[in-house]
C-alpha positions in Angstrom: 4.7 41.2 40.1 1.6 39.7 38.6 2.0 37.4 35.6 -1.0 37.2 33.2 -1.2 33.7 31.8 -3.6 33.3 28.9 -5.3 30.0 28.6 -5.3 28.6 25.0 -9.1 28.4 24.9 -12.1 28.9 27.3 -14.4 26.0 26.3 -18.0 26.8 27.4 -19.8 23.7 26.0 -19.1 20.4 24.4 -21.9 18.0 23.2 -22.2 14.9 21.0 -25.2 13.2 19.7 -26.4 10.8 16.9 -27.5 12.4 13.7 -28.6 9.8 11.2 -25.7 7.5 10.5 -23.2 9.9 11.9 -22.3 11.4 15.3 -22.3 15.2 15.5 -20.1 17.1 17.9 -20.8 20.7 18.8 -18.7 23.0 21.0 -18.4 26.7 21.8 -15.6 28.8 23.1 -15.7 32.1 24.9 -12.1 33.0 24.1 -9.2 31.6 22.1 -5.5 32.4 22.3 -3.0 31.2 19.6 -5.4 28.3 18.9 -4.2 26.3 15.8 -6.7 23.4 15.5 -9.0 21.0 17.3 -8.7 17.2 17.0 -11.9 15.2 17.7 -10.9 11.9 19.3 -13.0 8.8 19.9 -12.2 6.2 22.5 -12.1 2.7 21.0 -13.1 -0.5 22.8 -9.5 -1.2 23.7 -9.3 2.2 25.5 -7.1 3.8 22.8 -8.1 7.2 21.4 -8.4 7.5 17.6 -8.6 10.8 15.7 -11.9 11.0 13.8 -11.8 14.6 12.5 -9.8 17.9 12.7 -11.2 21.4 12.7 -9.2 24.7 12.3 -9.2 27.0 15.4 -9.6 30.7 15.2 -6.2 31.7 16.3 -7.0 34.4 18.8 -10.6 35.5 19.5 -12.3 37.4 22.3 -15.8 36.6 21.1 -18.0 33.4 21.4 -17.4 31.0 18.6 -19.4 27.9 17.6 -17.9 24.7 16.1 -19.2 21.5 14.7 -17.6 18.2 13.4 -18.8 14.7 12.5 -17.7 11.2 13.1 -18.6 9.7 9.7 -18.1 6.1 10.8 -19.3 5.9 14.4 -19.3 2.8 16.5 -22.5 1.2 17.8 -23.2 1.1 21.5 -21.6 3.7 23.8 -18.7 5.8 22.5 -16.7 8.5 24.2 -15.4 11.7 22.5 -13.1 14.5 23.5 -11.4 17.5 22.0 -7.6 17.9 21.8 -6.9 21.6 21.3 -3.4 22.4 19.8 -1.7 25.7 19.9 0.5 27.2 17.1 3.5 26.2 19.2 2.4 22.5 19.2 1.3 22.3 22.8 -2.1 20.6 23.3 -4.7 20.3 26.0 -7.6 17.8 26.4 -11.2 18.6 27.1 -13.5 16.5 29.3 -15.2 13.4 27.7 -18.7 13.2 26.4 -20.6 10.0 25.8 -23.0 9.0 22.9 -25.1 5.9 22.8 -25.9 4.7 19.3 -28.3 2.0 18.3 -27.1 0.1 15.2 -29.0 1.4 12.1 -29.7 -1.4 9.7 -29.0 -1.0 6.1 -28.3 -3.1 3.0 -26.0 -2.4 0.1 -25.8 -2.0 -2.8 -29.2 -0.5 -3.0 -30.7 -0.7 -5.6 -29.0 -4.0 -6.4 -28.9 -5.7 -9.9 -30.5 -9.2 -9.7 -28.0 -11.8 -8.8 -25.7 -9.4 -7.0 -24.9 -10.2 -3.4 -26.7 -7.8 -1.0 -24.7 -7.3 2.2 -26.6 -6.6 5.3 -25.0 -4.5 8.1 -26.9 -6.0 11.1 -26.7 -9.8 11.8 -29.9 -11.8 11.5 -32.7 -10.5 9.3 -35.8 -11.6 7.4 -36.8 -10.6 3.8 -40.4 -9.9 2.7 -41.7 -9.0 -0.7 -44.3 -6.3 -1.4 -47.2 -8.7 -0.6 -45.6 -9.9 2.6 -44.2 -13.2 1.5 -41.1 -14.2 3.6 -38.0 -15.2 1.6 -35.4 -17.5 3.0 -32.2 -15.4 3.5 -28.7 -16.2 4.7 -27.2 -13.9 7.3 -24.6 -12.2 5.1 -26.0 -11.8 1.6 -28.9 -12.5 -0.7 -28.3 -13.5 -4.3 -31.4 -15.3 -5.6 -34.1 -12.6 -5.2 -36.1 -11.8 -8.4 -36.5 -8.2 -9.4 -38.8 -6.2 -7.1 -39.0 -4.2 -3.8 -38.2 -6.0 -0.6 -38.3 -5.2 3.1 -35.2 -6.3 5.1 -36.3 -6.6 8.7 -34.1 -7.0 11.7 -34.7 -6.6 15.5 -33.2 -3.1 15.4 -35.3 -1.9 12.4 -35.9 -2.3 8.8 -34.8 -1.0 5.4 -36.3 -1.2 1.9 -34.1 -2.7 -0.9 -34.9 -2.5 -4.6 -33.6 -5.4 -6.7 -33.4 -4.4 -10.4 -33.5 -6.7 -13.5 
């Protein structure tokens, strides 16, 4: 006789892309059978996979469904993502991988910063300019001696405005 084996899901698309400071993953399924949840996994530089998010599945569905999830703390450079789909019985299957290339987005914190508070800069070397374009000497990791005012922190990968308050 003929045995009808139902696949847990029929994945029709999987995409990942940078969206601001996050990476957004989107996928669609044509059908789902006993689908409990999806785990979004990211490949770290040492080739291990790390869970970055989890999304509930639809159980059983015969219509097209759209999903989205976010990596709230993505890595810079090229990262690889995949879905791990887990059934109600605990069995899981892996999707193909998708790659995302992210440029490091510069930012400083805290922002605004009370005068005399260390300002930590996420990207290595930077320069600091005041509102009239004067360059301030700045160490690589933090800035403590800036008087109150608006400053532009400039790095090779971009710039960000920082407000130093009294």
